[in-house]
matplotlib code that plots the C-alpha trace (Angstrom):
import matplotlib.pyplot as plt

x = [125.1, 126.7, 128.3, 128.0, 126.5, 123.2, 123.9, 122.6, 121.3, 120.4, 120.6, 122.9, 126.7, 128.0, 126.8, 128.6, 127.9, 129.4, 129.2, 128.2, 127.6, 125.6, 123.4, 123.6, 121.8, 124.3, 127.2, 125.9, 124.9, 128.6, 129.8, 127.3, 128.9, 132.3, 130.8, 129.9, 128.1, 124.4, 123.3, 125.5, 123.9, 125.0, 123.8, 124.6, 124.3, 123.9, 122.8, 123.3, 122.1, 119.5, 116.9, 113.3, 111.0, 110.9, 114.4, 113.2, 116.0, 116.0, 118.5, 118.8, 120.2, 123.0, 121.4, 117.8, 116.9, 117.5, 118.9, 120.1, 120.3, 120.5, 122.1, 120.1, 120.6, 117.3, 118.5, 115.9, 113.0, 111.8, 112.3, 108.6, 108.1, 111.0, 108.8, 107.5, 110.7, 109.9, 106.4, 108.0, 110.4, 107.4, 105.7, 108.9, 109.3, 105.7, 105.9, 109.2, 107.8, 104.8, 107.0, 110.1, 108.7, 105.2, 103.5, 100.6, 101.6, 100.2, 101.5, 100.6, 101.3, 103.9, 106.6, 105.5, 105.1, 102.4, 102.0, 98.4, 96.5, 93.1, 92.0, 95.1, 97.0, 98.6, 102.0, 104.9, 107.3, 109.5, 110.2, 111.5, 113.5, 114.6, 117.2, 118.6, 122.1, 122.5, 121.3, 121.5, 118.8, 119.5, 116.6, 116.9, 114.9, 114.8, 112.9, 112.4, 113.1, 113.7, 113.4, 111.4, 108.9, 111.4, 113.9, 111.6, 111.4, 107.7, 104.6, 103.3, 106.3, 106.4, 108.7, 108.4, 109.1, 106.4, 103.9, 104.8, 106.2, 107.0, 110.5, 113.0, 115.8, 117.2, 119.3, 116.3, 114.2, 117.0, 117.4, 113.7, 113.5, 116.3, 114.8, 111.5, 113.1, 115.0, 111.9, 109.8, 112.6, 113.6, 110.0, 109.3, 112.4, 111.9, 108.1, 107.0, 107.2, 109.9, 108.7, 105.0, 103.5, 100.2, 101.8, 104.2, 101.5, 103.2, 100.2, 97.8, 100.1, 100.6, 96.9, 96.4, 98.8, 97.9, 95.4, 95.5, 93.2, 89.6, 90.5, 89.7, 93.1, 94.8, 97.8, 100.5, 101.9, 105.3, 105.1, 102.9, 99.4, 97.0, 94.6, 91.8, 89.6, 89.2, 92.1, 90.6, 93.4, 97.0, 97.5, 99.9, 102.6, 102.3, 100.6, 97.9, 94.5, 92.6, 89.0, 88.3, 85.9, 84.4, 87.8, 90.4, 93.9, 97.0, 99.5, 103.1, 104.6, 103.2, 102.8, 99.6, 97.6, 94.8, 91.8, 89.8, 86.0, 84.4, 83.1]
y = [147.9, 147.1, 143.7, 144.0, 141.0, 141.7, 142.3, 139.9, 137.4, 133.9, 132.6, 134.5, 133.9, 135.8, 138.3, 138.9, 141.3, 140.6, 142.7, 140.0, 136.3, 133.7, 132.6, 133.2, 129.9, 128.0, 129.7, 128.8, 125.2, 124.7, 126.1, 123.9, 120.9, 121.9, 122.3, 125.9, 126.9, 127.5, 131.2, 132.4, 135.1, 136.0, 139.1, 140.0, 143.4, 141.7, 138.1, 136.8, 133.2, 133.1, 130.3, 130.1, 127.2, 124.7, 125.9, 129.3, 131.8, 135.0, 137.9, 141.2, 144.5, 146.0, 147.7, 147.3, 144.2, 142.7, 139.2, 137.1, 133.6, 132.1, 128.8, 126.8, 123.4, 122.6, 119.3, 119.3, 119.5, 116.2, 116.1, 115.9, 119.4, 121.1, 121.9, 124.8, 126.7, 128.5, 129.3, 130.6, 132.8, 134.1, 135.2, 136.9, 138.7, 139.8, 141.2, 142.9, 144.6, 145.9, 147.3, 148.6, 149.4, 150.5, 148.3, 146.0, 142.6, 139.0, 135.5, 133.2, 129.5, 128.3, 130.9, 134.2, 137.6, 139.7, 143.4, 143.7, 142.1, 141.3, 140.5, 138.5, 139.4, 142.6, 141.5, 139.4, 141.4, 138.5, 134.8, 132.4, 129.2, 126.6, 124.0, 121.1, 119.6, 116.9, 118.3, 121.9, 124.0, 127.2, 129.6, 132.4, 135.6, 137.7, 141.0, 143.6, 147.0, 149.8, 147.9, 149.5, 147.4, 147.0, 145.5, 142.9, 139.3, 139.4, 141.5, 139.7, 140.9, 144.3, 146.2, 148.3, 151.4, 150.5, 150.0, 153.4, 151.9, 154.7, 153.4, 151.7, 151.4, 148.0, 147.7, 148.5, 145.9, 143.4, 143.9, 143.7, 140.5, 138.8, 139.8, 138.4, 135.3, 134.8, 135.3, 132.8, 130.3, 130.2, 129.9, 127.1, 125.2, 125.5, 124.8, 121.5, 119.4, 121.1, 122.3, 122.1, 124.9, 124.8, 125.0, 127.8, 129.9, 129.8, 128.1, 130.7, 133.6, 132.1, 131.6, 135.2, 136.4, 133.8, 134.9, 131.5, 130.0, 130.4, 130.9, 128.8, 127.6, 125.6, 123.7, 122.4, 119.4, 117.8, 115.4, 117.6, 116.8, 119.6, 119.9, 122.4, 123.2, 125.4, 126.0, 125.2, 125.5, 124.7, 121.7, 121.0, 119.9, 123.1, 121.3, 123.2, 121.5, 121.6, 120.5, 119.0, 116.4, 115.6, 115.0, 117.0, 116.7, 117.6, 119.3, 119.4, 120.9, 122.6, 125.8, 127.6, 129.9, 131.9, 131.5, 134.6, 134.1, 135.5, 139.0]
z = [100.0, 103.4, 104.1, 107.9, 109.6, 111.2, 114.9, 117.6, 115.0, 116.1, 112.5, 110.2, 110.4, 107.5, 104.9, 101.6, 98.8, 95.4, 92.2, 89.7, 89.6, 87.6, 90.5, 94.2, 94.8, 92.7, 94.6, 98.0, 96.9, 95.9, 99.2, 101.1, 99.5, 101.0, 104.5, 104.7, 107.9, 108.0, 108.1, 105.2, 103.1, 99.6, 97.8, 94.2, 92.6, 89.3, 88.5, 85.0, 85.2, 88.0, 87.9, 88.8, 89.1, 86.2, 85.3, 84.0, 83.5, 85.4, 85.1, 87.0, 85.8, 88.0, 91.0, 89.7, 91.8, 95.2, 94.7, 97.6, 98.9, 102.4, 103.3, 105.9, 107.6, 109.3, 110.7, 113.5, 111.1, 109.6, 105.8, 105.2, 106.7, 104.9, 101.9, 104.0, 103.6, 100.3, 101.7, 105.0, 102.9, 101.0, 104.3, 105.4, 102.1, 102.0, 105.6, 104.8, 101.7, 103.5, 106.3, 104.5, 101.0, 102.1, 99.5, 99.9, 98.5, 98.5, 97.8, 94.9, 95.7, 95.9, 95.4, 93.9, 95.5, 93.8, 93.8, 95.0, 97.7, 96.1, 93.5, 92.3, 89.2, 90.2, 88.7, 90.0, 92.1, 93.4, 93.0, 95.5, 94.8, 97.4, 96.4, 98.4, 98.6, 101.3, 104.6, 103.3, 101.7, 99.9, 99.6, 97.0, 96.5, 93.4, 93.8, 91.1, 92.7, 90.2, 86.9, 84.0, 82.1, 79.2, 81.7, 83.0, 81.7, 80.9, 80.8, 83.9, 86.0, 87.7, 90.1, 93.2, 91.1, 88.6, 91.5, 93.0, 96.2, 98.7, 99.3, 97.0, 99.6, 98.9, 102.0, 104.2, 102.4, 102.7, 106.4, 107.0, 104.9, 106.8, 110.1, 109.2, 107.8, 111.0, 113.1, 111.3, 110.7, 114.4, 115.5, 112.9, 114.0, 117.7, 117.9, 119.2, 117.2, 115.0, 111.7, 112.5, 110.4, 112.4, 115.9, 114.8, 113.3, 109.9, 108.1, 109.4, 108.3, 104.9, 104.4, 105.2, 102.5, 99.8, 97.1, 95.4, 98.0, 96.9, 93.2, 90.2, 89.0, 86.3, 87.6, 85.2, 87.0, 86.6, 83.7, 81.6, 83.0, 83.9, 86.9, 86.7, 89.8, 92.8, 95.2, 98.5, 101.0, 101.9, 104.0, 106.9, 104.5, 102.4, 99.5, 97.6, 98.0, 94.7, 94.5, 91.1, 89.7, 93.1, 94.7, 96.6, 95.2, 97.2, 94.8, 96.1, 92.9, 89.9, 87.9, 89.0, 86.8, 88.3, 86.0, 85.8, 85.6, 82.4, 82.6]

ax = plt.figure().add_subplot(projection="3d")
ax.plot(x, y, z, "-o")
ax.set_aspect("equal")
plt.show()
């Protein structure tokens, strides 16, 4: 995979490819702490200690996945709106997979890319994790490309190859993902006011991809409590709005399960 910086980019300042690391997110978070510039992209051919939400472990076989992280410093965006970054990355990843891999995909709130548009449950292709250190946010993407079922961490996971994607060209997918990420990130930062998901069109685009909206869901909340209801929408802060027990609850973090109705 080429390490050439994307030409004429307004966002990316460096792009490095390494053979093996524990976690590209952890590497860039460490560099952010020493003053690394925004726009750095780190790609690993093999990742041995990647992390997902709720500290789940995630590993990739050499060359079988696309794992990369991006260092961002959205200083102009108020902290209350920065929770949109993983959702923004999801929109960029979904658009890139449709364009470069030729596969119809959708998004599950907050950070999963699924392999079929509707109904939900077509298998998890990719996960997204955003982590903050000071004024820096590192967003990581782990996409299963050519992995077999035996190489995947769970039966719920899938890969582009297993889904019969017309293209498995990792570099083309990476370039498309970074281009989409740049397009949405710049628009989101430069809209008035900065970081407004409604004014930038980000919320509308996310809602178009998200198959969680309209589903009966079970949400495992931080602290161990569970909320069961109907996912009604995503609000201006990126929270999932769940209608349950006659009230609407704004969920900012949680593990969502789509509850299938009985046949």
